[in-house]
DRENZAVO-675597 format. One record per residue (C-alpha): residue in one letter; chain; x, y, z. Coordinates in pm, whole numbers, plus 50000, padded with zeros to 5 digits. Last residue first. Example, Ala and Ser with C-alpha at 12.3 -4.5 7.8 and 13.67 -1.06 7.14 Angstrom:
SITE:resn:chain:xx:yy:zz
SITE:s:A:51367:49894:50714
SITE:a:A:51230:49550:50780
***
This chain:
SITE:resn:chain:xx:yy:zz
SITE:p:A:50356:48732:51222
SITE:t:A:50137:48613:50935
SITE:p:A:50139:48727:50574
SITE:a:A:49814:48690:50379
SITE:d:A:49804:48370:50172
SITE:p:A:49475:48256:50328
SITE:a:A:49302:48574:50211
SITE:d:A:48932:48541:50300
SITE:r:A:49012:48428:50655
SITE:l:A:49260:48713:50698
SITE:q:A:49010:48966:50565
SITE:r:A:48745:48835:50804
SITE:m:A:48991:48865:51091
SITE:l:A:49063:49226:50996
SITE:r:A:48693:49310:50978
SITE:s:A:48634:49164:51324
SITE:a:A:48933:49353:51466
SITE:r:A:48812:49680:51314
SITE:r:A:48457:49634:51440
SITE:y:A:48563:49525:51789
SITE:v:A:48814:49807:51828
SITE:t:A:48553:50057:51707
SITE:i:A:48293:49923:51953
SITE:a:A:48543:49962:52238
SITE:s:A:48627:50313:52114
SITE:g:A:48259:50411:52111
SITE:l:A:48212:50284:52467
SITE:a:A:48523:50459:52598
SITE:i:A:48459:50784:52410
SITE:v:A:48094:50797:52521
SITE:a:A:48195:50723:52881
SITE:l:A:48459:50995:52863
SITE:g:A:48198:51246:52750
SITE:a:A:47962:51142:53031
SITE:l:A:48234:51189:53293
SITE:i:A:48325:51526:53145
SITE:v:A:47961:51637:53166
SITE:q:A:47924:51497:53519
SITE:g:A:48207:51711:53651
SITE:t:A:48031:51892:53935
SITE:g:A:47718:52032:53773
SITE:g:A:47512:52299:53945
SITE:w:A:47309:52411:53643
SITE:l:A:47520:52715:53555
SITE:l:A:47827:52536:53693
SITE:e:A:47831:52317:53383
SITE:f:A:47905:52605:53146
SITE:a:A:48268:52509:53076
SITE:a:A:48158:52145:53085
SITE:l:A:47965:52202:52761
SITE:v:A:48275:52337:52584
SITE:c:A:48501:52065:52723
SITE:t:A:48259:51787:52626
SITE:v:A:48217:51931:52276
SITE:t:A:48593:51916:52230
SITE:l:A:48612:51566:52378
SITE:v:A:48340:51440:52144
SITE:f:A:48513:51598:51845
SITE:m:A:48844:51447:51959
SITE:r:A:48675:51108:51982
SITE:h:A:48533:51142:51631
SITE:p:A:48851:51272:51467
SITE:k:A:49051:50983:51623
SITE:a:A:48813:50701:51526
SITE:m:A:48512:50648:51752
SITE:p:A:48227:50506:51543
SITE:g:A:48440:50440:51357
SITE:s:A:48622:50315:51049
SITE:f:A:48977:50423:50966
SITE:d:A:49091:50080:50851
SITE:a:A:49432:50108:50688
SITE:a:A:49466:49894:50378
SITE:f:A:49579:49537:50430
SITE:g:A:49931:49392:50426
SITE:l:A:49953:49227:50767
SITE:g:A:50139:49529:50905
SITE:r:A:49854:49748:50781
SITE:g:A:49606:49536:50974
SITE:l:A:49814:49564:51288
SITE:e:A:49828:49940:51229
SITE:r:A:49449:49964:51239
SITE:v:A:49427:49731:51540
SITE:y:A:49682:49942:51727
SITE:a:A:49505:50267:51638
SITE:t:A:49179:50148:51794
SITE:l:A:49380:50009:52086
SITE:v:A:49518:50355:52167
SITE:a:A:49162:50485:52207
SITE:l:A:49074:50184:52423
SITE:v:A:49365:50260:52656
SITE:a:A:49268:50628:52677
SITE:a:A:48901:50552:52748
SITE:l:A:48997:50313:53029
SITE:w:A:49244:50563:53175
SITE:g:A:48983:50837:53178
SITE:l:A:48720:50603:53325
SITE:w:A:48960:50504:53602
SITE:e:A:49019:50863:53708
SITE:g:A:48669:50996:53641
SITE:a:A:48506:50745:53876
SITE:p:A:48633:50950:54170
SITE:l:A:48386:51234:54094
SITE:k:A:48485:51566:54251
SITE:v:A:48853:51592:54161
SITE:a:A:48803:51286:53940
SITE:a:A:48649:51497:53662
SITE:a:A:48977:51676:53593
SITE:y:A:49160:51346:53639
SITE:g:A:48955:51189:53362
SITE:a:A:49003:51486:53132
SITE:a:A:49377:51457:53190
SITE:v:A:49361:51091:53091
SITE:i:A:49182:51179:52767
SITE:f:A:49403:51467:52656
SITE:l:A:49741:51323:52748
SITE:v:A:49658:50972:52628
SITE:d:A:49538:51088:52287
SITE:a:A:49835:51322:52248
SITE:i:A:50085:51044:52318
SITE:r:A:49909:50817:52068
SITE:d:A:49912:51087:51802
SITE:p:A:50276:51172:51870
SITE:l:A:50366:50805:51795
SITE:e:A:50177:50769:51467
SITE:n:A:50292:51025:51210
SITE:w:A:50631:51076:51371
SITE:v:A:50700:50703:51336
SITE:p:A:50579:50698:50976
SITE:g:A:50797:51004:50896
SITE:t:A:51125:50846:51003
SITE:p:A:51236:50791:50643
SITE:s:A:51137:51151:50562
SITE:g:A:50849:51323:50388
SITE:m:A:50896:51665:50237
SITE:g:A:50741:51602:49897
SITE:h:A:50507:51901:49907
SITE:e:A:50177:51715:49866
SITE:v:A:50288:51419:50077
SITE:a:A:50491:51553:50370
SITE:v:A:50332:51900:50385
SITE:m:A:49985:51748:50362
SITE:g:A:50070:51486:50624
SITE:d:A:50194:51747:50870
SITE:i:A:49889:51964:50799
SITE:m:A:49632:51709:50912
SITE:n:A:49782:51610:51246
SITE:c:A:49880:51972:51314
SITE:l:A:49518:52078:51265
SITE:l:A:49402:51798:51494
SITE:r:A:49630:51927:51770
SITE:l:A:49501:52278:51709
SITE:q:A:49147:52145:51754
SITE:i:A:49232:51984:52087
SITE:c:A:49414:52299:52197
SITE:v:A:49101:52506:52129
SITE:a:A:48899:52268:52349
SITE:a:A:49158:52313:52624
SITE:l:A:49117:52690:52587
SITE:i:A:48742:52651:52642
SITE:l:A:48807:52431:52946
SITE:a:A:49053:52677:53103
SITE:i:A:48816:52969:53041
SITE:a:A:48528:52788:53212
SITE:r:A:48739:52695:53513
SITE:g:A:48860:53052:53555
SITE:v:A:48506:53186:53521
SITE:g:A:48378:52987:53816
SITE:d:A:48581:52706:53962
SITE:g:A:48927:52560:53955
SITE:t:A:49069:52223:54061
SITE:g:A:48945:52030:53758
SITE:a:A:48993:52330:53532
SITE:a:A:49365:52330:53609
SITE:l:A:49382:51963:53512
SITE:m:A:49202:52042:53187
SITE:l:A:49440:52331:53117
SITE:a:A:49742:52107:53176
SITE:a:A:49599:51849:52934
SITE:g:A:49546:52118:52671
SITE:l:A:49905:52238:52709
SITE:a:A:50038:51882:52682
SITE:a:A:49820:51818:52377
SITE:f:A:49929:52144:52215
SITE:v:A:50292:52047:52269
SITE:v:A:50216:51699:52133
SITE:s:A:50084:51857:51812
SITE:i:A:50407:52056:51792
SITE:a:A:50597:51729:51747
SITE:s:A:50389:51642:51442
SITE:i:A:50465:51985:51295
SITE:h:A:50835:51920:51356
SITE:n:A:50809:51586:51177
SITE:p:A:50645:51759:50881
SITE:r:A:50954:51981:50842
SITE:v:A:50899:52353:50791
SITE:r:A:51066:52433:50460
SITE:a:A:50911:52783:50444
SITE:k:A:50758:52686:50108
SITE:g:A:50616:52374:50269
SITE:l:A:50471:52578:50554
SITE:a:A:50312:52824:50312
SITE:h:A:50178:52545:50090
SITE:a:A:50032:52361:50389
SITE:l:A:49861:52682:50502
SITE:g:A:49724:52750:50155
SITE:v:A:49592:52396:50110
SITE:a:A:49425:52415:50451
SITE:w:A:49275:52759:50377
SITE:g:A:49145:52643:50040
SITE:k:A:48972:52334:50175
SITE:s:A:49086:52002:50024
SITE:r:A:49223:51860:50351
SITE:t:A:48898:51949:50527
SITE:k:A:48725:51661:50349
SITE:l:A:48943:51414:50538
SITE:p:A:49005:51053:50434
SITE:r:A:49277:50912:50666
SITE:r:A:49582:50835:50458
SITE:n:A:49665:50473:50377
SITE:e:A:49628:50494:50002
SITE:t:A:49842:50810:50005
SITE:e:A:50125:50624:50179
SITE:t:A:50124:50348:49919
SITE:m:A:50000:50000:50000
***
């Protein structure tokens, strides 16, 4: 499979502003690997903001959660632009596949676990639910890459692929920012994590089931 065949299908990639930004970064010779690394910086910042929100209250808590939601979207922007610069502008490197995957997994764990701890300040279930959702999120990517290692096209199916769980987490942060208006104490974050965990578990099952069907239908497929 070629790299373009295994790219996540994104409509946003064809938008004028995205093409223009990728072109500007490519012209400036900004390396895709550096853009991937910056996504982890946004994830670390977003995680710190979530943790601050967990111990804060009032306007400060709301601002921290809104800024965390912005960091989630900036992380996704980096994830899209790094591939565009690498592929469309021919700036990929031999280590590109590592930079394409590893920062994503780190960012997933930072965001989701931090959300769990933010909820756990008042709701103890948040801690274990955050870790559960993070592990399942990483597993969705593991099954996808396992399929690629066995020679099949990347499976980006949901219902809780990376863009979906980051959308859920973004909406969760925005809603949680206004939670105090109705006397909430972290239930919105807890509910968002539950959706991510359940959706990720279903995604792992669907991808694994599809992969096993492909292996059964292709007896000559390579085995570990």
